[in-house]
C-alpha positions as CSV (number, residue, x, y, z in Angstrom):
1,X,0.0,0.0,0.0
2,X,0.9,3.7,-0.3
3,X,-0.7,7.1,0.0
4,X,-3.3,6.9,-2.7
5,X,-4.6,10.3,-3.9
6,X,-6.8,8.8,-6.5
7,X,-8.7,6.7,-4.0
8,X,-9.0,9.7,-1.7
9,X,-10.5,11.7,-4.6
10,X,-13.0,9.0,-5.4
11,X,-14.0,8.6,-1.8
12,X,-14.5,12.4,-1.4
13,X,-16.5,12.5,-4.6
14,X,-18.7,9.7,-3.3
15,X,-19.3,11.7,-0.1
16,X,-20.3,14.8,-2.1
17,X,-22.5,12.9,-4.5
18,X,-24.3,11.0,-1.8
19,X,-24.9,14.1,0.3
20,X,-26.5,15.8,-2.7
21,X,-28.8,12.9,-3.6
22,X,-29.7,11.8,-0.1
23,X,-29.9,15.2,1.5
24,X,-27.7,14.3,4.4
25,X,-26.5,17.0,6.8
26,X,-23.2,18.6,7.6
27,X,-22.4,16.2,10.5
28,X,-22.7,13.2,8.2
29,X,-20.6,14.9,5.5
30,X,-17.8,15.8,8.0
31,X,-17.8,12.3,9.4
32,X,-17.5,10.7,6.0
33,X,-14.7,13.1,4.9
34,X,-12.9,12.2,8.1
35,X,-13.2,8.5,7.3
36,X,-11.9,9.1,3.8
37,X,-8.8,10.9,5.2
38,X,-8.3,8.2,7.9
39,X,-8.2,5.5,5.2
40,X,-5.8,7.7,3.1
41,X,-3.3,8.1,6.0
42,X,-3.6,4.6,7.3
43,X,-2.9,3.3,3.8
44,X,0.5,5.0,3.6
45,X,3.9,3.3,4.0
46,X,6.5,4.6,6.5
47,X,10.2,4.1,5.8
48,X,12.8,5.2,8.4
49,X,16.6,5.2,8.8
50,X,17.4,4.0,12.2
51,X,20.5,4.6,14.2
52,X,21.8,5.0,17.7
53,X,22.9,3.1,20.8
54,X,21.5,-0.3,21.5
55,X,23.4,-2.6,23.9
56,X,26.0,-3.9,23.2
57,X,27.0,-1.2,20.7
58,X,25.7,1.1,18.0
59,X,22.8,0.2,15.9
60,X,22.2,0.9,12.2
61,X,19.2,-0.3,10.3
62,X,16.0,0.6,8.5
63,X,12.3,0.4,9.4
64,X,9.1,-0.1,7.5
65,X,5.7,0.4,8.9
66,X,2.4,2.3,9.0
67,X,0.4,4.8,10.9
68,X,-2.9,4.6,12.7
69,X,-4.8,7.9,12.3
70,X,-8.2,9.0,13.7
71,X,-10.5,10.6,11.2
72,X,-12.9,11.9,13.9
73,X,-10.2,14.6,14.6
74,X,-10.6,16.0,11.1
75,X,-14.4,15.5,11.2
76,X,-14.8,17.5,14.3
77,X,-12.7,20.4,13.0
78,X,-14.6,20.5,9.8
79,X,-18.0,20.4,11.6
80,X,-17.0,23.2,13.9
81,X,-16.2,25.3,10.8
82,X,-19.6,24.3,9.3
83,X,-21.4,25.4,12.5
84,X,-19.4,28.7,12.6
85,X,-20.5,29.4,9.0
86,X,-24.1,28.6,9.8
87,X,-24.1,30.8,12.9
88,X,-22.8,33.8,10.9
89,X,-23.5,33.3,7.2
90,X,-21.5,35.7,5.0
91,X,-20.2,35.7,1.4
92,X,-16.8,34.0,1.2
93,X,-17.2,32.2,4.5
94,X,-16.3,28.9,2.8
95,X,-12.9,30.5,1.9
96,X,-12.3,32.2,5.2
97,X,-13.6,29.4,7.5
98,X,-14.0,26.1,5.9
99,X,-10.9,26.0,3.7
100,X,-8.5,26.5,6.7
101,X,-10.4,23.8,8.5
102,X,-9.3,21.3,5.9
103,X,-5.7,22.2,6.4
104,X,-6.1,22.3,10.2
105,X,-7.9,19.0,10.3
106,X,-5.3,17.2,8.3
107,X,-2.5,18.7,10.4
108,X,-4.2,17.7,13.7
109,X,-5.0,14.2,12.5
110,X,-1.5,13.6,11.4
111,X,0.0,15.1,14.6
112,X,-2.0,12.6,16.7
113,X,-1.4,9.5,14.6
114,X,0.5,6.7,16.1
115,X,3.3,5.3,14.0
116,X,4.7,1.8,14.0
117,X,7.6,0.2,12.2
118,X,9.7,-2.9,12.2
119,X,13.4,-2.2,12.1
120,X,16.1,-4.6,10.8
121,X,19.8,-3.9,10.9
122,X,23.0,-4.6,12.8
123,X,24.6,-3.7,16.1
124,X,28.3,-2.9,16.0
125,X,29.9,-3.5,19.4
126,X,33.1,-1.8,20.6
127,X,35.0,-5.0,19.8
128,X,34.2,-8.2,18.0
129,X,31.7,-9.0,15.2
130,X,28.5,-7.2,14.3
131,X,25.3,-8.6,15.6
132,X,22.0,-8.8,13.6
133,X,19.1,-7.1,15.4
134,X,15.4,-6.6,14.7
135,X,12.7,-4.9,16.7
136,X,9.7,-2.5,16.7
137,X,9.7,1.3,16.3
138,X,7.0,3.3,17.9
139,X,6.2,7.0,17.7
140,X,3.4,9.6,17.7
141,X,2.9,12.2,14.9
142,X,3.4,12.8,11.3
143,X,4.9,16.3,11.0
144,X,3.7,18.3,7.9
145,X,6.3,20.9,6.9
146,X,3.8,23.4,5.8
147,X,1.2,22.6,8.5
148,X,-1.5,21.7,6.0
149,X,-1.2,25.1,4.1
150,X,-1.2,23.5,0.6
151,X,-4.6,21.8,1.4
152,X,-6.0,25.1,2.8
153,X,-4.9,26.9,-0.4
154,X,-6.3,24.3,-2.7
155,X,-9.7,24.2,-0.9
156,X,-9.9,28.1,-0.9
157,X,-9.1,28.2,-4.6
158,X,-11.6,25.5,-5.4
159,X,-14.4,27.3,-3.5
160,X,-13.7,30.5,-5.5
161,X,-13.5,28.6,-8.8
162,X,-16.8,26.8,-8.2
163,X,-18.9,30.0,-7.8
164,X,-19.7,30.3,-11.5
165,X,-19.9,26.6,-12.1
166,X,-23.3,25.1,-13.1
167,X,-22.1,21.5,-13.2
168,X,-19.2,19.3,-12.2
169,X,-18.5,21.2,-8.9
170,X,-18.3,18.1,-6.8
171,X,-15.8,16.3,-9.0
172,X,-13.7,19.5,-9.3
173,X,-13.7,19.9,-5.5
174,X,-12.7,16.3,-4.9
175,X,-9.9,16.5,-7.3
176,X,-8.6,19.8,-5.8
177,X,-8.7,18.5,-2.3
178,X,-6.8,15.3,-3.3
179,X,-4.2,17.4,-5.1
180,X,-3.8,19.8,-2.1
181,X,-3.5,16.8,0.3
182,X,-0.8,15.3,-1.8
183,X,1.1,18.6,-1.7
184,X,0.6,18.9,2.0
185,X,2.0,15.5,2.7
186,X,5.2,16.1,0.7
187,X,8.3,16.2,2.9
188,X,6.4,14.9,6.0
189,X,8.7,13.7,8.9
190,X,8.2,10.8,11.2
191,X,10.3,9.9,14.2
192,X,10.1,6.6,16.1
193,X,11.8,5.2,19.1
194,X,13.6,1.9,18.2
195,X,14.6,0.5,21.6
196,X,17.2,3.1,22.7
197,X,17.9,4.2,19.1
198,X,15.9,6.6,16.9
199,X,14.3,6.2,13.5
200,X,13.6,9.1,11.3
201,X,11.8,8.9,8.0
202,X,8.7,9.7,6.0
203,X,5.4,8.4,4.8
204,X,4.7,7.9,1.1
């Protein structure tokens, strides 16, 4: 598996289409968007370079694993934005309130995600032969270098572009959100504890 923007786009489009045809409310929409983003993050692959002291010497290895994210974090942030917009309706509130909620939601969900890897490598002792070693890496958080700003920017631009549209808006929005999410995830950083050593890497 790997981060799959196409699957995210299709999942978001399904949410938008279903909400339009079934007349579901904002709470339902936000929950379903959160589920789509949870599946997206949880489908990614983590690769780390692991190094540091592990008895009886110095460890060098590599880890592979995955994250466990909670989509309700993003859902709640999006729903709070929807409530704020409903409480004080104004032109452009989707750009000013809802677009930043997408970026904030992704950032918060990634920050709270637990990360798990399996590291394999060797320990080099002060004297003697190297020793093979394997063990788990555990951490919390996927750090986004731009704090979700590319997703916020993509959502805001999409809201503006959709104003004159008479058809195809849902598909356009889903595509823009997926592209903005991909951009926001670029250069993400993950740190895990591998016994007494440290693993640093990224999710792709």
